[in-house]
C-alpha positions in Angstrom: -28.8 22.0 19.1 -30.8 22.4 21.9 -29.4 20.3 25.1 -32.8 17.8 24.5 -32.0 17.5 21.4 -28.4 16.4 22.2 -29.3 14.3 24.2 -32.0 12.5 22.2 -29.9 12.0 19.0 -29.1 9.0 19.8 -32.2 7.4 20.4 -33.5 9.6 17.2 -30.8 7.8 15.1 -30.4 4.1 16.8 -33.3 2.9 14.3 -31.4 3.5 11.3 -28.3 2.2 12.0 -29.8 -1.5 10.9 -28.8 -2.2 7.4 -31.5 -3.7 5.7 -30.5 -7.2 3.9 -33.0 -6.0 0.7 -32.0 -2.7 0.5 -27.9 -3.4 0.4 -28.6 -6.3 -1.9 -30.5 -4.2 -4.8 -28.3 -1.2 -4.4 -25.1 -3.0 -5.5 -27.6 -4.7 -8.3 -28.2 -1.3 -9.3 -24.9 0.0 -8.8 -22.5 -2.6 -10.6 -25.1 -3.6 -13.1 -25.2 -0.4 -14.9 -21.4 0.5 -14.3 -20.2 -2.9 -16.0 -23.1 -2.0 -18.9 -21.8 1.4 -19.5 -18.1 0.3 -19.4 -19.3 -2.6 -22.2 -20.9 0.3 -24.0 -18.1 2.8 -23.7 -15.7 -0.1 -25.0 -18.0 -0.6 -28.2 -18.3 3.0 -28.6 -14.5 3.2 -29.6 -14.9 2.3 -33.0 -18.0 5.1 -33.6 -16.2 8.0 -31.9 -14.3 8.7 -29.0 -16.5 11.7 -27.8 -18.8 8.9 -27.2 -16.5 7.2 -24.9 -15.7 10.1 -22.8 -20.0 10.7 -22.8 -20.1 7.4 -21.4 -17.7 7.5 -19.1 -18.8 10.7 -17.3 -22.6 8.5 -15.5 -19.6 5.1 -15.8 -17.3 7.4 -13.7 -20.4 8.5 -11.4 -21.3 4.7 -11.2 -17.9 4.0 -9.9 -18.1 6.9 -7.5 -21.8 4.9 -6.2 -19.7 1.7 -5.8 -16.8 3.1 -3.8 -20.1 4.5 -1.2 -20.6 0.4 -1.2 -17.4 0.1 -0.2 -16.8 2.8 2.1 -20.0 1.5 4.5 -18.8 -2.0 4.0 -15.4 -0.6 6.1 -17.9 1.2 8.8 -19.7 -2.3 8.4 -22.6 -0.3 7.9 -23.5 -2.6 4.7 -24.4 -5.9 6.1 -24.8 -6.2 9.4 -22.5 -10.0 8.6 -19.1 -8.8 9.2 -17.7 -10.9 6.6 -20.5 -10.2 4.2 -19.1 -7.0 4.7 -15.0 -8.0 4.5 -15.9 -10.2 1.0 -18.0 -7.7 -0.6 -15.8 -4.3 0.6 -12.3 -6.4 -0.5 -14.5 -7.1 -3.6 -15.5 -3.1 -4.0 -12.2 -2.2 -3.0 -10.3 -3.8 -6.0 -12.8 -2.2 -8.5 -11.9 0.8 -6.7 -8.5 0.7 -6.0 -8.3 0.8 -2.2 -7.7 -1.9 0.1 -10.1 -3.1 2.9 -8.6 -3.3 5.7 -6.0 -0.7 5.1 -8.5 2.1 4.2 -10.7 0.8 7.2 -8.4 1.7 9.3 -7.0 5.2 8.2 -10.7 6.2 7.6 -12.4 5.3 11.3 -9.4 7.7 12.7 -10.4 10.3 10.8 -13.6 9.7 11.5 -12.3 9.7 15.6 -10.3 12.9 15.3 -12.0 14.7 12.3 -11.9 18.5 13.5 -9.2 18.0 16.5 -6.1 19.9 15.6 -4.1 17.6 18.0 -4.7 14.6 15.8 -4.7 15.7 12.5 -2.6 13.3 10.0 -4.7 10.0 8.9 -7.5 10.1 6.6 -8.0 13.4 6.5 -6.8 16.4 4.3 -3.2 18.3 5.1 -4.3 21.2 7.1 -1.9 23.5 9.0 -3.2 26.8 10.6 -1.7 29.8 10.2 0.9 29.9 12.9 2.4 26.2 11.7 2.2 27.4 8.4 4.4 31.3 9.0 6.8 29.3 10.9 7.2 26.7 8.6 10.2 26.3 6.2 10.0 27.4 2.6 10.2 23.8 1.2 8.0 22.6 3.7 5.8 26.2 2.0 6.1 25.2 -0.9 5.0 21.4 -0.5 2.1 22.7 1.2 1.0 24.9 -1.6 1.5 22.4 -4.1 -0.9 20.3 -2.1 -3.5 22.5 -1.9 -3.3 23.8 -5.6 -6.0 22.2 -7.4 -4.4 21.4 -10.4 -2.2 18.7 -8.2 -5.0 18.2 -5.7 -7.7 17.2 -8.3 -5.1 16.1 -11.5 -2.0 14.2 -9.7 -4.1 13.7 -6.6 -6.4 10.7 -8.1 -3.2 9.0 -9.5 -1.1 9.3 -6.3 -3.6 8.5 -3.7 -5.4 5.2 -5.5 -2.4 3.8 -7.9 0.4 4.4 -5.6 -0.5 5.8 -2.2 -2.9 2.8 -1.6 -0.9 -0.2 -3.4 1.5 -0.1 0.4 0.7 -0.5 3.6 1.2 1.3 6.6 4.2 0.5 8.8 2.5 -1.0 11.6 -0.4 -2.4 10.0 -0.7 -6.3 11.0 -1.0 -9.6 8.8 -4.6 -9.7 8.2 -3.9 -5.9 6.8 -1.2 -6.5 4.5 -2.7 -9.4 3.5 -6.0 -8.2 2.3 -3.7 -5.3 0.4 -1.5 -7.9 -1.2 -5.1 -9.4 -1.9 -6.2 -5.9 -3.4 -3.1 -5.3 -5.6 -3.2 -9.1 -7.0 -7.2 -8.8 -7.9 -6.1 -5.1 -9.7 -3.1 -6.5 -11.4 -5.4 -9.2 -12.5 -8.4 -7.7 -13.8 -6.2 -5.0 -15.7 -3.9 -8.4 -17.4 -7.2 -10.2 -18.3 -9.1 -6.7 -19.7 -6.1 -5.9 -22.1 -5.7 -10.0 -23.1 -8.9 -9.4 -24.3 -9.6 -6.4 -25.6 -5.6 -4.7 -26.3 -4.3 -2.2 -23.5 -4.6 0.6 -25.8 -8.6 0.1 -25.2 -8.3 0.0 -21.6 -6.3 2.6 -21.1 -8.9 4.5 -23.5 -11.9 3.8 -22.0 -10.7 2.9 -17.9 -8.5 6.2 -18.1 -11.6 8.7 -18.3 -13.6 6.9 -16.3 -10.8 6.8 -13.5 -10.3 10.3 -13.6 -13.5 11.2 -13.6 -14.4 9.0 -10.3 -11.5 9.7 -8.8 -12.1 13.3 -9.3 -15.5 13.6 -7.9 -14.1 11.1 -4.5 -11.7 13.8 -3.7 -13.2 16.2 -4.4 -16.3 14.8 -2.0 -14.2 14.4 1.0 -12.2 17.9 0.2 -15.1 19.8 0.1 -17.4 18.5 3.2 -15.0 19.4 6.0 -13.2 22.3 4.4 -15.4 25.1 4.5 -15.3 28.7 6.1 -16.1 28.3 9.4 -15.6 24.9 10.1 -14.6 23.1 13.3 -11.2 22.7 14.7 -10.2 22.4 17.9 -7.6 21.7 20.6 -7.5 18.4 22.1 -8.9 19.4 25.4 -11.7 21.4 23.6 -13.0 18.8 21.2 -16.4 17.9 20.8 -17.2 14.6 18.6 -20.7 16.0 18.5 -20.2 19.3 17.3 -17.5 18.2 15.1 -19.9 15.8 13.6 -22.2 18.6 13.4 -20.2 21.7 12.8 -17.4 20.4 11.2 -19.3 18.5 8.2 -21.4 20.2 5.5 -24.1 19.1 4.1 -24.2 19.2 1.0 -27.2 20.0 -0.9 -27.2 18.4 -4.2 -30.1 18.2 -7.2 -31.6 14.6 -6.1 -29.7 12.6 -9.1 -26.2 13.6 -7.7 -27.2 12.8 -4.4 -28.5 8.9 -5.6 -25.2 8.8 -7.9 -23.0 9.6 -4.8 -24.8 7.9 -2.4 -26.1 10.3 0.1 -22.9 10.8 1.0 -24.0 14.9 1.2 -25.6 14.2 4.4 -22.1 14.4 5.4 -22.9 15.1 9.3 -25.5 12.6 9.2 -22.5 9.9 8.6 -20.3 11.7 10.9 -22.6 11.6 13.8 -23.1 7.9 13.6 -21.4 6.2 10.9 -23.6 2.7 11.6 -26.2 4.7 9.4 -25.9 2.8 6.0 -26.5 5.7 3.1 -29.3 4.5 2.1 -31.4 5.2 5.7 -29.2 8.8 6.1 -31.7 11.4 4.1 -34.5 9.9 5.7 -32.1 10.7 9.4 -31.8 13.9 7.9 -35.8 15.2 7.2 -36.6 13.0 10.1 -34.5 15.3 12.5 -35.3 18.8 12.9 -32.2 20.1 14.5 -29.8 17.7 12.1 -31.0 20.1 9.2 -30.1 23.3 11.4 -26.3 22.8 10.3 -23.9 24.5 7.0 -25.8 24.0 3.8 -23.3 23.8 0.7 -25.0 23.9 -3.2 -22.5 23.5 -6.1 -22.8 26.8 -6.3 -21.0 28.1 -3.1 -19.3 24.5 -2.8 -16.6 26.1 -5.2 -15.4 28.8 -2.6 -13.8 26.1 -0.6 -11.0 25.9 -3.3 -10.0 29.2 -1.5 -9.8 28.0 1.7 -6.4 27.2 2.1 -5.1 27.5 5.9 -7.0 27.3 9.5 -6.9 30.7 11.5 -6.8 29.6 15.1 -8.2 33.2 16.4 -11.0 34.4 13.9 -11.4 29.8 14.4 -12.1 30.0 10.1 -10.4 28.9 6.7 -8.0 31.8 5.1 -6.8 31.9 1.6 -2.6 32.4 1.2 -3.0 35.6 0.2 -4.6 36.8 3.6 -1.4 35.5 5.1 0.9 38.3 5.0 -1.8 40.5 6.4 -2.6 37.7 9.6 1.4 37.5 10.0 2.0 41.1 10.0 -1.1 41.5 12.8 -0.3 38.6 15.2 3.5 40.6 15.6 2.0 44.2 16.0 -0.6 42.3 18.8 2.9 40.6 20.2 5.0 44.0 20.1 1.7 45.0 21.8 1.4 42.7 24.8 5.7 42.7 25.7 5.1 46.4 25.7 
């Protein structure tokens, strides 16, 4: 990025940092409405064929991801100009997506403020170890890390643990308002489940909601994972860390088919979102297209993004992600270098 462009990015983006009430309300209508319809059709299809139910669960899961993006924007106070409107819609969509509004807003704001900072990892991000940390870790920590990074655990058990278990509890230092919001969210989730089980039966509820939950959960974790976990992403120690570089070099542009950009609320324009979280999701593509320097970022596609599953550990020397298979070679190389410098 040129200095003039780096200095001017705030001015270029500022006009798009103001939510438009018509856009926001229309997005709620064209997202929540189709989700409820698809859920109802999926339930009705149980009497026809469960394969049809599963087929309907795919777009329903997609719309639940889009509902999460509305929740996500509310957490950034970028969906409405009014704070109370963000809190109300954020809490309601948080119940639908099993995410407590205040709790998630806190952890996600920490993620934005520390993304790519090696000295401030651990809140709202994907657990990442450096080569040195992994080599010096105990066998138990290595095993836990390997399991955590295993796609079966991350995308199979991950949605259950994160959305159904972890988010049900408050963090240690949570304030009264945050704790109450978590309790309200938990009661809302329990109430909806109880009501639906009473109306249609627990078996029908699980047969419909189960696949919708897993599809949306896997997609959500994948999107969060892939947009920071690419080979030459950005990680620096605190003294070298830079917010703009972390946004533009450490967040990818996930170039998806247009329908997937729409269903995922343009979160693929992740570099724009990290540069300015106050830009509503429906303006992200416009900002990307209207500023040439913002298009000069790491671009990944559906095909190339699959490579990210190989990237497990951050190598500070090469400033690249490496796989577990590279650890022995790198550890031996570091030992040789240390011996050579000692001599």
